[in-house]
LOMIMI-973456 format. One record per residue (C-alpha): chain; residue number from 1; y, x, z. Coordinates in steps of 0.001 Angstrom, whole numbers, plus 500000, padded with zeros to 6 digits. Each point is the difference from the previous one (the first is absolute). Layout:
N
A, NUM, Y, X, Z
...
***
This chain:
104
A, 1, 552762, 891178, 729233
A, 2, 502865, 498058, 501488
A, 3, 502754, 498190, 498111
A, 4, 502509, 502455, 501398
A, 5, 498050, 502987, 498671
A, 6, 499757, 498351, 496582
A, 7, 503753, 499326, 499969
A, 8, 500798, 503594, 500992
A, 9, 497691, 501363, 497312
A, 10, 501795, 497833, 497429
A, 11, 503311, 501444, 501193
A, 12, 498619, 503483, 499374
A, 13, 498827, 499033, 496517
A, 14, 503617, 499116, 499196
A, 15, 501466, 503022, 501812
A, 16, 497555, 502785, 500939
A, 17, 502784, 501856, 501856
A, 18, 500700, 497163, 502460
A, 19, 499616, 501767, 503342
A, 20, 500324, 496724, 501942
A, 21, 496929, 498590, 498256
A, 22, 497932, 503030, 501017
A, 23, 501159, 499634, 503589
A, 24, 499135, 496303, 499891
A, 25, 496533, 500745, 498642
A, 26, 499440, 502590, 502705
A, 27, 500950, 497429, 502644
A, 28, 497627, 497428, 498552
A, 29, 497129, 502479, 499880
A, 30, 500734, 501047, 503591
A, 31, 499564, 496358, 501043
A, 32, 496631, 499944, 498230
A, 33, 498919, 503300, 501566
A, 34, 499650, 501600, 496566
A, 35, 501268, 503386, 501141
A, 36, 499259, 501835, 496749
A, 37, 502133, 497561, 498014
A, 38, 502705, 500094, 502680
A, 39, 500152, 503806, 499791
A, 40, 500097, 499913, 496201
A, 41, 502933, 497579, 499909
A, 42, 501887, 501650, 502851
A, 43, 499783, 503348, 498244
A, 44, 501273, 498438, 496792
A, 45, 502852, 498326, 501896
A, 46, 500924, 503266, 501692
A, 47, 500028, 501825, 496666
A, 48, 502618, 497528, 498750
A, 49, 502124, 499330, 503060
A, 50, 501899, 501790, 502757
A, 51, 498354, 498488, 503074
A, 52, 501621, 500003, 503426
A, 53, 496697, 500511, 501806
A, 54, 498201, 496660, 500118
A, 55, 497801, 500552, 496948
A, 56, 499104, 503498, 501198
A, 57, 498790, 498504, 503274
A, 58, 497981, 497388, 498139
A, 59, 498496, 502743, 497846
A, 60, 499103, 501966, 503118
A, 61, 498320, 496977, 501580
A, 62, 498036, 499257, 496825
A, 63, 498837, 503612, 499767
A, 64, 498840, 499874, 503623
A, 65, 498007, 496885, 499117
A, 66, 498363, 501980, 497194
A, 67, 499076, 502843, 502350
A, 68, 502541, 502435, 498563
A, 69, 501949, 501173, 503053
A, 70, 501382, 503176, 498397
A, 71, 501552, 498024, 497144
A, 72, 501207, 497410, 502512
A, 73, 501763, 502687, 502035
A, 74, 501780, 501194, 496855
A, 75, 501150, 496447, 499250
A, 76, 501205, 499466, 503577
A, 77, 501884, 503338, 499927
A, 78, 501799, 499036, 496823
A, 79, 500675, 496565, 501462
A, 80, 501506, 501531, 503142
A, 81, 502293, 502192, 497914
A, 82, 501083, 497067, 497850
A, 83, 500531, 497796, 503054
A, 84, 502225, 502648, 501591
A, 85, 501902, 500497, 496747
A, 86, 500698, 496275, 499732
A, 87, 500981, 499431, 503629
A, 88, 496771, 498564, 501411
A, 89, 499265, 502311, 502954
A, 90, 497649, 497591, 501779
A, 91, 497804, 499791, 496883
A, 92, 499995, 503799, 499768
A, 93, 498958, 500254, 503656
A, 94, 497209, 497472, 499454
A, 95, 498663, 502004, 497059
A, 96, 500193, 503257, 501969
A, 97, 498005, 498407, 502835
A, 98, 497410, 498779, 497511
A, 99, 499705, 503528, 498598
A, 100, 499362, 501361, 503493
A, 101, 497266, 497391, 500556
A, 102, 498349, 500863, 496696
A, 103, 500009, 503700, 500833
A, 104, 498090, 499498, 503272
***
């Protein structure tokens, strides 16, 4: 376990509703290739925060890594909708292209 993960876990002990800490943990676990932990923390983050698309894309990528393409497609679809809603059309297009690739 890295120092950063330990620090983020301490933040959550003080404030279990800190969405930023969950996002940070997800990022750290992505770096380590621990896709199950990344998915767990991304889902927690997304349950607490209105995301503009980035976390949905990360969730999709992590689910692909876990061999769960159907769940990944759902995450990318939600991410594309959020990206459009928040004025990020290029992110939405990227997610839509990824969905097409996953459906082949």
